[in-house]
TORKOL-4160 file (C-alpha; in steps of 0.2 Angstrom, whole numbers, padded with zeros to 4 digits, m for minus):
300
<pt num="1" X="m0047" Y="m0009" Z="m0014"/>
<pt num="2" X="m0054" Y="m0024" Z="m0003"/>
<pt num="3" X="m0035" Y="m0026" Z="0003"/>
<pt num="4" X="m0035" Y="m0007" Z="0008"/>
<pt num="5" X="m0051" Y="m0009" Z="0018"/>
<pt num="6" X="m0047" Y="m0026" Z="0028"/>
<pt num="7" X="m0029" Y="m0017" Z="0031"/>
<pt num="8" X="m0039" Y="m0001" Z="0038"/>
<pt num="9" X="m0050" Y="m0012" Z="0050"/>
<pt num="10" X="m0035" Y="m0024" Z="0055"/>
<pt num="11" X="m0026" Y="m0008" Z="0061"/>
<pt num="12" X="m0042" Y="0000" Z="0071"/>
<pt num="13" X="m0046" Y="0013" Z="0060"/>
<pt num="14" X="m0062" Y="0022" Z="0065"/>
<pt num="15" X="m0066" Y="0030" Z="0048"/>
<pt num="16" X="m0059" Y="0023" Z="0031"/>
<pt num="17" X="m0054" Y="0037" Z="0020"/>
<pt num="18" X="m0051" Y="0038" Z="0000"/>
<pt num="19" X="m0035" Y="0028" Z="m0005"/>
<pt num="20" X="m0034" Y="0040" Z="m0020"/>
<pt num="21" X="m0022" Y="0055" Z="m0012"/>
<pt num="22" X="m0026" Y="0066" Z="m0026"/>
<pt num="23" X="m0045" Y="0064" Z="m0021"/>
<pt num="24" X="m0053" Y="0082" Z="m0021"/>
<pt num="25" X="m0066" Y="0077" Z="m0009"/>
<pt num="26" X="m0056" Y="0069" Z="0003"/>
<pt num="27" X="m0072" Y="0058" Z="0008"/>
<pt num="28" X="m0073" Y="0043" Z="0019"/>
<pt num="29" X="m0083" Y="0027" Z="0014"/>
<pt num="30" X="m0099" Y="0023" Z="0021"/>
<pt num="31" X="m0105" Y="0007" Z="0031"/>
<pt num="32" X="m0113" Y="m0001" Z="0017"/>
<pt num="33" X="m0097" Y="0002" Z="0006"/>
<pt num="34" X="m0087" Y="m0005" Z="0020"/>
<pt num="35" X="m0098" Y="m0020" Z="0021"/>
<pt num="36" X="m0099" Y="m0024" Z="0002"/>
<pt num="37" X="m0080" Y="m0025" Z="0002"/>
<pt num="38" X="m0076" Y="m0035" Z="0018"/>
<pt num="39" X="m0081" Y="m0051" Z="0027"/>
<pt num="40" X="m0096" Y="m0050" Z="0040"/>
<pt num="41" X="m0082" Y="m0055" Z="0052"/>
<pt num="42" X="m0071" Y="m0040" Z="0050"/>
<pt num="43" X="m0087" Y="m0029" Z="0049"/>
<pt num="44" X="m0090" Y="m0034" Z="0068"/>
<pt num="45" X="m0074" Y="m0029" Z="0071"/>
<pt num="46" X="m0076" Y="m0014" Z="0065"/>
<pt num="47" X="m0091" Y="m0010" Z="0073"/>
<pt num="48" X="m0083" Y="m0014" Z="0089"/>
<pt num="49" X="m0069" Y="m0002" Z="0086"/>
<pt num="50" X="m0082" Y="0011" Z="0080"/>
<pt num="51" X="m0091" Y="0009" Z="0096"/>
<pt num="52" X="m0075" Y="0009" Z="0107"/>
<pt num="53" X="m0070" Y="0025" Z="0099"/>
<pt num="54" X="m0088" Y="0033" Z="0102"/>
<pt num="55" X="m0089" Y="0028" Z="0120"/>
<pt num="56" X="m0070" Y="0034" Z="0122"/>
<pt num="57" X="m0076" Y="0052" Z="0116"/>
<pt num="58" X="m0094" Y="0051" Z="0125"/>
<pt num="59" X="m0090" Y="0060" Z="0142"/>
<pt num="60" X="m0107" Y="0051" Z="0150"/>
<pt num="61" X="m0103" Y="0032" Z="0145"/>
<pt num="62" X="m0087" Y="0023" Z="0149"/>
<pt num="63" X="m0084" Y="0003" Z="0150"/>
<pt num="64" X="m0083" Y="m0007" Z="0164"/>
<pt num="65" X="m0065" Y="m0010" Z="0169"/>
<pt num="66" X="m0068" Y="m0028" Z="0175"/>
<pt num="67" X="m0060" Y="m0040" Z="0165"/>
<pt num="68" X="m0074" Y="m0050" Z="0155"/>
<pt num="69" X="m0088" Y="m0039" Z="0159"/>
<pt num="70" X="m0089" Y="m0029" Z="0143"/>
<pt num="71" X="m0104" Y="m0018" Z="0150"/>
<pt num="72" X="m0106" Y="0001" Z="0145"/>
<pt num="73" X="m0110" Y="0011" Z="0161"/>
<pt num="74" X="m0119" Y="0027" Z="0163"/>
<pt num="75" X="m0108" Y="0040" Z="0171"/>
<pt num="76" X="m0120" Y="0050" Z="0184"/>
<pt num="77" X="m0129" Y="0063" Z="0181"/>
<pt num="78" X="m0123" Y="0081" Z="0184"/>
<pt num="79" X="m0131" Y="0084" Z="0201"/>
<pt num="80" X="m0125" Y="0066" Z="0207"/>
<pt num="81" X="m0107" Y="0071" Z="0201"/>
<pt num="82" X="m0107" Y="0088" Z="0210"/>
<pt num="83" X="m0112" Y="0079" Z="0227"/>
<pt num="84" X="m0099" Y="0065" Z="0226"/>
<pt num="85" X="m0086" Y="0077" Z="0220"/>
<pt num="86" X="m0089" Y="0088" Z="0234"/>
<pt num="87" X="m0091" Y="0074" Z="0249"/>
<pt num="88" X="m0073" Y="0067" Z="0239"/>
<pt num="89" X="m0066" Y="0084" Z="0242"/>
<pt num="90" X="m0070" Y="0088" Z="0259"/>
<pt num="91" X="m0064" Y="0072" Z="0265"/>
<pt num="92" X="m0046" Y="0076" Z="0258"/>
<pt num="93" X="m0034" Y="0084" Z="0267"/>
<pt num="94" X="m0035" Y="0102" Z="0263"/>
<pt num="95" X="m0018" Y="0113" Z="0262"/>
<pt num="96" X="m0015" Y="0132" Z="0261"/>
<pt num="97" X="m0007" Y="0130" Z="0244"/>
<pt num="98" X="m0018" Y="0119" Z="0237"/>
<pt num="99" X="m0028" Y="0127" Z="0221"/>
<pt num="100" X="m0045" Y="0132" Z="0222"/>
<pt num="101" X="m0056" Y="0121" Z="0212"/>
<pt num="102" X="m0075" Y="0125" Z="0208"/>
<pt num="103" X="m0085" Y="0116" Z="0200"/>
<pt num="104" X="m0098" Y="0125" Z="0186"/>
<pt num="105" X="m0116" Y="0122" Z="0182"/>
<pt num="106" X="m0112" Y="0114" Z="0165"/>
<pt num="107" X="m0108" Y="0095" Z="0163"/>
<pt num="108" X="m0091" Y="0091" Z="0164"/>
<pt num="109" X="m0083" Y="0107" Z="0165"/>
<pt num="110" X="m0069" Y="0111" Z="0178"/>
<pt num="111" X="m0062" Y="0127" Z="0182"/>
<pt num="112" X="m0046" Y="0129" Z="0192"/>
<pt num="113" X="m0039" Y="0143" Z="0200"/>
<pt num="114" X="m0021" Y="0143" Z="0203"/>
<pt num="115" X="m0011" Y="0160" Z="0212"/>
<pt num="116" X="m0027" Y="0168" Z="0208"/>
<pt num="117" X="m0030" Y="0166" Z="0191"/>
<pt num="118" X="m0040" Y="0156" Z="0180"/>
<pt num="119" X="m0032" Y="0140" Z="0171"/>
<pt num="120" X="m0037" Y="0138" Z="0153"/>
<pt num="121" X="m0026" Y="0123" Z="0151"/>
<pt num="122" X="m0038" Y="0112" Z="0157"/>
<pt num="123" X="m0052" Y="0104" Z="0143"/>
<pt num="124" X="m0070" Y="0108" Z="0144"/>
<pt num="125" X="m0074" Y="0089" Z="0146"/>
<pt num="126" X="m0064" Y="0086" Z="0160"/>
<pt num="127" X="m0073" Y="0072" Z="0169"/>
<pt num="128" X="m0080" Y="0076" Z="0188"/>
<pt num="129" X="m0075" Y="0062" Z="0201"/>
<pt num="130" X="m0089" Y="0051" Z="0205"/>
<pt num="131" X="m0093" Y="0032" Z="0209"/>
<pt num="132" X="m0099" Y="0025" Z="0194"/>
<pt num="133" X="m0108" Y="0006" Z="0198"/>
<pt num="134" X="m0109" Y="m0007" Z="0183"/>
<pt num="135" X="m0128" Y="m0013" Z="0181"/>
<pt num="136" X="m0121" Y="m0032" Z="0177"/>
<pt num="137" X="m0107" Y="m0035" Z="0188"/>
<pt num="138" X="m0113" Y="m0022" Z="0202"/>
<pt num="139" X="m0095" Y="m0017" Z="0204"/>
<pt num="140" X="m0093" Y="0001" Z="0209"/>
<pt num="141" X="m0077" Y="0011" Z="0200"/>
<pt num="142" X="m0070" Y="0029" Z="0200"/>
<pt num="143" X="m0076" Y="0038" Z="0183"/>
<pt num="144" X="m0058" Y="0046" Z="0182"/>
<pt num="145" X="m0046" Y="0033" Z="0185"/>
<pt num="146" X="m0057" Y="0018" Z="0182"/>
<pt num="147" X="m0051" Y="0010" Z="0197"/>
<pt num="148" X="m0061" Y="0004" Z="0212"/>
<pt num="149" X="m0071" Y="0018" Z="0220"/>
<pt num="150" X="m0060" Y="0028" Z="0232"/>
<pt num="151" X="m0068" Y="0040" Z="0242"/>
<pt num="152" X="m0056" Y="0047" Z="0253"/>
<pt num="153" X="m0039" Y="0047" Z="0242"/>
<pt num="154" X="m0035" Y="0054" Z="0226"/>
<pt num="155" X="m0033" Y="0044" Z="0212"/>
<pt num="156" X="m0014" Y="0046" Z="0211"/>
<pt num="157" X="m0012" Y="0039" Z="0229"/>
<pt num="158" X="m0025" Y="0025" Z="0226"/>
<pt num="159" X="m0015" Y="0020" Z="0210"/>
<pt num="160" X="0001" Y="0020" Z="0221"/>
<pt num="161" X="m0007" Y="0009" Z="0234"/>
<pt num="162" X="m0012" Y="m0002" Z="0220"/>
<pt num="163" X="0005" Y="m0005" Z="0213"/>
<pt num="164" X="0012" Y="m0007" Z="0231"/>
<pt num="165" X="0000" Y="m0022" Z="0232"/>
<pt num="166" X="0004" Y="m0028" Z="0215"/>
<pt num="167" X="m0014" Y="m0025" Z="0210"/>
<pt num="168" X="m0023" Y="m0016" Z="0196"/>
<pt num="169" X="m0040" Y="m0012" Z="0192"/>
<pt num="170" X="m0053" Y="m0016" Z="0205"/>
<pt num="171" X="m0040" Y="m0028" Z="0213"/>
<pt num="172" X="m0037" Y="m0040" Z="0198"/>
<pt num="173" X="m0021" Y="m0046" Z="0201"/>
<pt num="174" X="m0005" Y="m0046" Z="0188"/>
<pt num="175" X="0013" Y="m0049" Z="0184"/>
<pt num="176" X="0022" Y="m0033" Z="0182"/>
<pt num="177" X="0034" Y="m0041" Z="0171"/>
<pt num="178" X="0022" Y="m0048" Z="0157"/>
<pt num="179" X="0008" Y="m0035" Z="0157"/>
<pt num="180" X="0009" Y="m0017" Z="0159"/>
<pt num="181" X="m0002" Y="m0003" Z="0153"/>
<pt num="182" X="0001" Y="0009" Z="0140"/>
<pt num="183" X="0009" Y="0025" Z="0148"/>
<pt num="184" X="m0001" Y="0037" Z="0135"/>
<pt num="185" X="m0019" Y="0027" Z="0134"/>
<pt num="186" X="m0017" Y="0015" Z="0150"/>
<pt num="187" X="m0023" Y="0000" Z="0138"/>
<pt num="188" X="m0016" Y="m0016" Z="0147"/>
<pt num="189" X="m0001" Y="m0024" Z="0135"/>
<pt num="190" X="0005" Y="m0041" Z="0137"/>
<pt num="191" X="0023" Y="m0044" Z="0132"/>
<pt num="192" X="0026" Y="m0063" Z="0128"/>
<pt num="193" X="0041" Y="m0062" Z="0117"/>
<pt num="194" X="0052" Y="m0049" Z="0107"/>
<pt num="195" X="0063" Y="m0034" Z="0112"/>
<pt num="196" X="0059" Y="m0019" Z="0125"/>
<pt num="197" X="0055" Y="m0008" Z="0112"/>
<pt num="198" X="0036" Y="m0009" Z="0112"/>
<pt num="199" X="0022" Y="0000" Z="0102"/>
<pt num="200" X="0004" Y="0002" Z="0109"/>
<pt num="201" X="m0009" Y="m0006" Z="0093"/>
<pt num="202" X="m0021" Y="0007" Z="0099"/>
<pt num="203" X="m0014" Y="0024" Z="0101"/>
<pt num="204" X="0003" Y="0018" Z="0091"/>
<pt num="205" X="0014" Y="0025" Z="0107"/>
<pt num="206" X="0031" Y="0020" Z="0106"/>
<pt num="207" X="0039" Y="0017" Z="0124"/>
<pt num="208" X="0053" Y="0006" Z="0133"/>
<pt num="209" X="0044" Y="m0009" Z="0141"/>
<pt num="210" X="0055" Y="m0007" Z="0158"/>
<pt num="211" X="0054" Y="0011" Z="0163"/>
<pt num="212" X="0038" Y="0017" Z="0151"/>
<pt num="213" X="0050" Y="0030" Z="0144"/>
<pt num="214" X="0043" Y="0038" Z="0126"/>
<pt num="215" X="0054" Y="0030" Z="0112"/>
<pt num="216" X="0043" Y="0040" Z="0100"/>
<pt num="217" X="0057" Y="0051" Z="0094"/>
<pt num="218" X="0071" Y="0040" Z="0098"/>
<pt num="219" X="0075" Y="0033" Z="0081"/>
<pt num="220" X="0092" Y="0028" Z="0085"/>
<pt num="221" X="0087" Y="0018" Z="0101"/>
<pt num="222" X="0101" Y="0029" Z="0112"/>
<pt num="223" X="0089" Y="0026" Z="0126"/>
<pt num="224" X="0097" Y="0008" Z="0130"/>
<pt num="225" X="0115" Y="0017" Z="0129"/>
<pt num="226" X="0113" Y="0024" Z="0147"/>
<pt num="227" X="0104" Y="0022" Z="0164"/>
<pt num="228" X="0095" Y="0009" Z="0171"/>
<pt num="229" X="0088" Y="0001" Z="0154"/>
<pt num="230" X="0106" Y="0000" Z="0148"/>
<pt num="231" X="0109" Y="m0016" Z="0136"/>
<pt num="232" X="0091" Y="m0022" Z="0139"/>
<pt num="233" X="0084" Y="m0020" Z="0123"/>
<pt num="234" X="0085" Y="m0038" Z="0118"/>
<pt num="235" X="0094" Y="m0037" Z="0104"/>
<pt num="236" X="0114" Y="m0041" Z="0100"/>
<pt num="237" X="0126" Y="m0025" Z="0097"/>
<pt num="238" X="0127" Y="m0029" Z="0080"/>
<pt num="239" X="0109" Y="m0029" Z="0077"/>
<pt num="240" X="0107" Y="m0012" Z="0085"/>
<pt num="241" X="0123" Y="m0005" Z="0076"/>
<pt num="242" X="0116" Y="m0011" Z="0059"/>
<pt num="243" X="0098" Y="m0002" Z="0064"/>
<pt num="244" X="0107" Y="0014" Z="0066"/>
<pt num="245" X="0117" Y="0012" Z="0052"/>
<pt num="246" X="0101" Y="0010" Z="0042"/>
<pt num="247" X="0093" Y="0025" Z="0050"/>
<pt num="248" X="0107" Y="0036" Z="0047"/>
<pt num="249" X="0107" Y="0031" Z="0028"/>
<pt num="250" X="0090" Y="0034" Z="0025"/>
<pt num="251" X="0091" Y="0052" Z="0032"/>
<pt num="252" X="0109" Y="0054" Z="0022"/>
<pt num="253" X="0101" Y="0047" Z="0007"/>
<pt num="254" X="0086" Y="0060" Z="0007"/>
<pt num="255" X="0099" Y="0074" Z="0012"/>
<pt num="256" X="0110" Y="0070" Z="m0003"/>
<pt num="257" X="0095" Y="0068" Z="m0013"/>
<pt num="258" X="0089" Y="0087" Z="m0009"/>
<pt num="259" X="0105" Y="0094" Z="m0010"/>
<pt num="260" X="0108" Y="0087" Z="m0028"/>
<pt num="261" X="0090" Y="0090" Z="m0034"/>
<pt num="262" X="0091" Y="0109" Z="m0027"/>
<pt num="263" X="0100" Y="0116" Z="m0041"/>
<pt num="264" X="0091" Y="0107" Z="m0054"/>
<pt num="265" X="0075" Y="0114" Z="m0048"/>
<pt num="266" X="0081" Y="0132" Z="m0047"/>
<pt num="267" X="0087" Y="0130" Z="m0066"/>
<pt num="268" X="0070" Y="0122" Z="m0071"/>
<pt num="269" X="0059" Y="0134" Z="m0062"/>
<pt num="270" X="0060" Y="0148" Z="m0076"/>
<pt num="271" X="0058" Y="0135" Z="m0090"/>
<pt num="272" X="0043" Y="0129" Z="m0080"/>
<pt num="273" X="0035" Y="0147" Z="m0077"/>
<pt num="274" X="0039" Y="0151" Z="m0094"/>
<pt num="275" X="0030" Y="0137" Z="m0102"/>
<pt num="276" X="0015" Y="0138" Z="m0090"/>
<pt num="277" X="0013" Y="0158" Z="m0095"/>
<pt num="278" X="0015" Y="0152" Z="m0112"/>
<pt num="279" X="0001" Y="0140" Z="m0112"/>
<pt num="280" X="m0011" Y="0153" Z="m0103"/>
<pt num="281" X="m0006" Y="0166" Z="m0116"/>
<pt num="282" X="m0011" Y="0153" Z="m0130"/>
<pt num="283" X="m0027" Y="0148" Z="m0122"/>
<pt num="284" X="m0031" Y="0167" Z="m0120"/>
<pt num="285" X="m0027" Y="0170" Z="m0139"/>
<pt num="286" X="m0038" Y="0156" Z="m0145"/>
<pt num="287" X="m0052" Y="0163" Z="m0134"/>
<pt num="288" X="m0051" Y="0180" Z="m0142"/>
<pt num="289" X="m0051" Y="0171" Z="m0160"/>
<pt num="290" X="m0064" Y="0163" Z="m0156"/>
<pt num="291" X="m0075" Y="0179" Z="m0151"/>
<pt num="292" X="m0068" Y="0188" Z="m0166"/>
<pt num="293" X="m0076" Y="0174" Z="m0176"/>
<pt num="294" X="m0092" Y="0173" Z="m0168"/>
<pt num="295" X="m0091" Y="0194" Z="m0170"/>
<pt num="296" X="m0090" Y="0193" Z="m0189"/>
<pt num="297" X="m0102" Y="0180" Z="m0192"/>
<pt num="298" X="m0115" Y="0191" Z="m0183"/>
<pt num="299" X="m0111" Y="0205" Z="m0194"/>
<pt num="300" X="m0114" Y="0194" Z="m0209"/>
């Protein structure tokens, strides 16, 4: 049990569930139970993971993006957000084909109308665009993209400018060949060795290091057979062929097992049903005999 808890904490689990798959409660372990089974250092790490997850889900708080600051910043009030959102929208160039965007009175809700129809695809927790100032380092950044505040341009345009200048969050320079952001959760990832198939430790997203294409469903690594990333995986051709043979063998083995087991299951199904019905009828007969014995005893 201790090894299971330590493994879950090392994997960044927010909640640690019961390891018994047959547990009817399907509950999670409490913090005192986790602390009893692990060391103080791992418990501090678990508290850190929980805090990161809570702030990630809280639309009123965010981390300061400056490296080494680690300050939790409060996103502005609803009134301040609406003011800055309106100022930012007024400063952007408008086009006749642009969607009509209106900010509702409730916090953090944005309603878009495209071609005269309301869009229901936006989340109710979509953050409004506003400037956030860190109380510790006094840096000002955007609440949406977490980059330096850009009052007159969109987040996408600002990101393109930063990439063109070879900079990332709040002007921090980095080498694009060594550090990139996860395309799913935007966490910076440093590649110091290994192949081009990367997996984000935070969101478990698998992607190509060079073009950031998703490899979640590419079990055979066919992405590296063509296109700009051809032969850039970082492994020899023989190892790639061996990997593909293993994957195909696993799927083929499951298919053969299912094919062989299907007739046996069909033949065994009537026997299982008969045994189940017989046991149920036997229990009912025993209950009936018990009731008759009780009635006879009462008559006597």
